[in-house]
N, C-alpha and C positions, 0 to 999 in steps of 0.2 A: 210478673215483674222479675227483672234479672237479679243475679246475685250481687252485682255492683250496686244496683239501686237499693236492694235490701240492706247492704252494709252502710250505705249513706244514711238511710232513713232510721236505722237502728242506732246510729252514732258510732258504729264500729270503724267506719272509714275515717271519721274525724279523730277518734282516739288513736288510731294507727298513725295518722298524720302527726299528731302531737307527740306521740312516743318516739317516732323517728326523728322529729325535730329536736327533742330533748337529747337523744343519743348523739345527734350531730353536734350539739353543744358540748357534750362530754369529750368529743375528739379534740376540741380546742385545748383541753387540759392535758392532752397526751404529750409524751416526751419529744415527739417529732415535730411539735408545733413550737413557735417562739414562745418563751416562757416568762419574759419580763413583765412587770406590771402594765406598762404601756402596751406591749404587744398583746397581752392577754385581753386587756380592755378592748383594744381595737379588733381582736379576733372575734369577740362576741358581737361587737357592732357589725363586723363583716358578715356574720350570719344573718343579721337583720337586713342587711343590704341585699344579700343573695335572696332572702325570702321575699323582700319587697319586689324585686324584679321578677322572680319566678311566679309569684302569685298574680302579678299583673299580666305577664305574658301567657301563662297557662290557664288562668281562670277567667280574667277579664277579656283577654285578647286571643284566646286559644281556639276559636272556632274558625276553621278555614272557609266555611261557607259564608261567614260574615266577618271578613278580616278587618282588624283595626291596627293601625300603626302605633307601636309602642316605643316611646323614648327610653333608651337605656344608655349605660356608660356615662351617666351624669355623676357628679361628685358623690351623690348619696346612694347610687346603685351600681357601682362599678365592679368589674371583675375582669380577669384575663389581660391586664395591662392595657387599658384603653389609651388611645391617643388623645390628649387634651385639645388638639387642633382638629378633631373630627366631631361631627354630630352624627349620632347613630339612631337609626330607626329599623324596626323589623315588624313583620306580620306573619301569622300562620297561613300557609297555603297547602293545597293538595292537588295532585295531578288529575283528579277526577273533575276538577273545575277549570275555568278560564277566568282571567282577571284583566281589569283595566286600571292603569296607574296614570295619574295626571297631576300637573302642577306647573308653576311658572318658575323658570330657572334663571331669570334676569339677575345679573350680578353674582352668580355662583361661580366660584373659582374652578371647582371640580367636584364631581359626584360620581360614585360608583354604585350601581344597582346590581345585586347578585341574587342568585337562587342557591340555597344551601341545603345540604342534607340535615345538618344540625350543628351541634357544638363539639369542639374537639375534646372537652372534658367528658363527653358521653361516648367518645370513640367514633364520632360522626364527622368525618373530615371532608366530605364531598362539597365542592364548590362548582356550580354550573352556571352557564349563560351570563357571565359577568360582562357588563357594558358600562361605558363612560360617555361623557358629553359628546365626544367626537363620533360616536356611533349613531347618534340620533339626528333626525331632521326636526327642527323646532319651528313653531309658528312665528308669526311676525313680531310678537311680543315675548319671544323665548318660551312659549308654552310647549310643554311636553305632553304627549299622549302616547302611552306605551301599552301594548297588549301582551299578556303572558298566557300562553296556551300551548298545547301539544302541536297543533297545526296553526299555521299563520292565517289569520282572517283575511279575506280578500280585500277588505277596505283598510287594512292596517298599514300605516306608514312605518311605524316603529314596532318591533316585535322581539320578544325573548322566548325561545323555545322552552317549554316546561318539561323538565326531566322527570322521569318516573319516580326518582328517589328524593326529589326536592320537597322540603317541608317548611322552609323559611324563606321569605322574601326580605331582603335587607337593603338599606340605603346607608352609604357612608359618605358624608358631606365634608369636604375639606375646607377648613376655615383657617388658613395660615395667617391672614391679616384679620385679627379679631375685630378691628374697628370698621373695616370697609367691606369684607367679603359677606355676601348675602347667604342666609340659610333659608331654603325654600319651604313652603308648606306643601306637602305631598298628600295625595289621597290614593286609596286603593279600594276597589269594589269588585265583587264577583259578578261576572257577566250573567245577567238573568235575575239578579237580586236588586236591581235598581229600584229604590223607593220602598223596599220590603224590609220590615223590622224583623230582627231575630226572634225566634220563638222563645217561650218561657224556658228557663233552665231546667233540664231534666236531672233527676237524682243520679242516674248512672253517669251522666256527663260530668257533673261536679266531682263525683268519686274518682273518675279517671283523671280529671284535672288536678285534684289534690295529690294523687299518686305521682303524676308527672312533676308537679311543683316540688315536692319534698325529695324526690329522686334527684332532681337537678341541684338542689341545695347540697345534698349528701355528696354527690359526685364532684361538684364544683369545689367544695371546701377541701376535700381530700386531694383532688387533682392539682390545684394551684399551689397548695402547700408542698406537695411532692415536687412539682415543677421548679419552684424557686429553691427548695432545699437541694435538689440535684444540681441546679445551676451553680449554687454556692459551693457545693462539694467539688465540682469540676474546676472552679475558677481559682486563679491566684489573685488575692485581693489587690485592688488598685491597678490591675493590669488590663489594658484595653484589648478587645478582640475585634477582628475584622468583621464587617457587615456581610450578611448573606441571607438567602431566602429561608423562611421558617415553615416547618411542616404545618399544613392546615391554613397557612396564611396566603395572602394574595401574591401572585407571581411577580408583580411589579414593585414589590416592597422588599428592600434589603434591611435587615435588622442586625445591629451590633450592640454589644453591652460591655460594661465594666462593673464588676461587683466591688463596691467600695467598703473600706473599713477605716474609719476616721475618728480621731479624738475631736473634742469640741473646738480646740484651737488649731486644727489642721484643715487643709483644703486640698482637694484633688483638682489640679489644673490640667485641663484637656485641650490640646492644640490639634486642629484639624484643618487641612486645606478645604475650603468651601467646595462641596461636591457640585458637579454639574448635574443638577436634578430639577425636575419641575417643582419639587417640594422636599424639604428635609426638616428634622427637628431633633432635639435632645430632651429627655424627660426622665424623671425618677420613677422607679417601681419599687414597691415594698416587698419584703420577704414574707412568706406565709400566705399572703392573699393576692399578690401581684396587682395591687391597686396602684394608682398613679398620683397619690398624694391629694392634698386639697387644692386642686388646680384652679378653682375659681377664686381663691383668696390668697394663695401664695405662689411665688414664682418658682414652681417646681418643674416648669417646662419652658422651652423657648423654641419658636418656629423660625424658619428662614427669614420671615418678614419681621421678626422681633429681634433677631440676633444682630450684634454689631460685627462687621467684618473689617479687619484691619487692612491697612494699605497694601500689605504683602499678600492679600487674598486668603489669609488664615483666620479661622474662627477660634477664639480663645475663651473657653468656658471654665468657670470656677464653681465647683461643687463644695459646699461647706454649710455648717450650721450658722456661723456668724457671717454677716454681710461684709464682704471685702471692699465694697464701694466701687465695683466695676459693673458695666451694663449687662454682661453675660453671666451674672451670678445665678446659679440654680440652688435654691434653698433645699437642703436635705431634711428639713423639718426636725433637725436635732437628732436624727437617727444615726447611730454609730455604724450600722450596716445597711446595705441596700443595693439596688441595681440602677446604674445609669444606663439608659437605653437610647440608641440613636437609630433613626429611620431615614433612609434615602429612598425616595419614591420617584418612579419614572426617571431613574438616574442613568447617565451615560458615563459616569466615572464613579469610582468606589474608593476614595481615600481612606486610609487607616488612621484613626485618631491616635495620638500619643499622650500618655498621662504621666504625671508625677505628683508626689505628695510633698507639700511644703506647709510651713506655718501660715496661718491666715495673714499675719502681719507682714509676710514676705511677698504676698501676691503682687502688690503694686510694682515691686522691683522687677518682676518678670514680664511686665507688660511693655510693649514697644512705645516709642515716643508718639504722642498724639492719641493714645488710647484714652477714651473718655473716663471721667470720674463721676460717680453717682453718690451724692450726699444723702443724709437721712430724709430731708424734705422731698428731694426728687424721687427717692425710692417709694415713699408713701404716696406720692402723686401717681407714680406708675402702678402701684398695687391697687389703688382706688380705681384707676381707669381700667385695669385688668378685670376687676370684679364686675364693674358695670358692663364692660364689653361682653364678658362671658354670659351674664344673665340676659342681656339683650338678645344674644343669638340663640339662647335656649328656650325662648318663649314658644 
């Protein structure tokens, strides 16, 4: 029996896992982490979210010989600044195997399938064989069948070359119209494992998965806190920055941000020419964890399909704790500080947003004639619909 198996069966691997998780919790108490009561409470919750994801991915879905697609970047297991207008799936893969992916893409606005080395918080930046809808030949009912392998199978219509360093297969599904855009059910299977059940879990396999899981939690908690802290240190509060590509991100996405610092009665009004893009959005991210707020229940983000564009072609967004009664309100969840992030995807223009801080009560005076008003009843109706639409798409 291997040393890893012995450590699992003796309980040593589990004790080490728990000790390292306890130490990760102690880092939340450090001076470099946000220290308010709310921030510390959310910091400990953040660890549970990281753990929830890492245990599912590494323990339940970590065998590349029997891959399973794992949902992540939901409100309850988010990290790394997820886009609320994306559905995220991933599965473990290995270049020693070949895979078949299939599903029906009817009604899907856009989807990106990628092969990754790993996650940037682990120092694994490689992105390989990225493909989108326009790269595939679909069946008569928009069925997709895609093969992932080192060599293209003779019978394959759609194929992604499997890079030697690829360890993750991921799907990013764009849902900019939450009510109407479809979210597909996808499947992945190792070729040769059709109809074969996974073998019983071996002790060494679980020991390795526990190690990967807690390492991912440790690295993620430290990395994203440092990432947001460094961004805040470089920024001038309430000053917008131009959008550009991000290291480790997709080439077709331009990211911009504005670190805000606002009192409860203040608002950041951001004006931006609507970009010429297949898709764009504005969203908040939190300091410390780079989460995207409670995007199922609060209007912390708005997509191009949700935003109101004024007659002059300008999008006017209001970020504040109090509702200013405008359609493009982004709720900062009562946070005095945070990051407003904007994404321009498949864009042929790159307008720079302009921001200014005013009192919430002055917001209406800055809006052009004809800019809609949203009263309390209408806001509640919109938020109720938002909640239903999100959970409908995430089933």
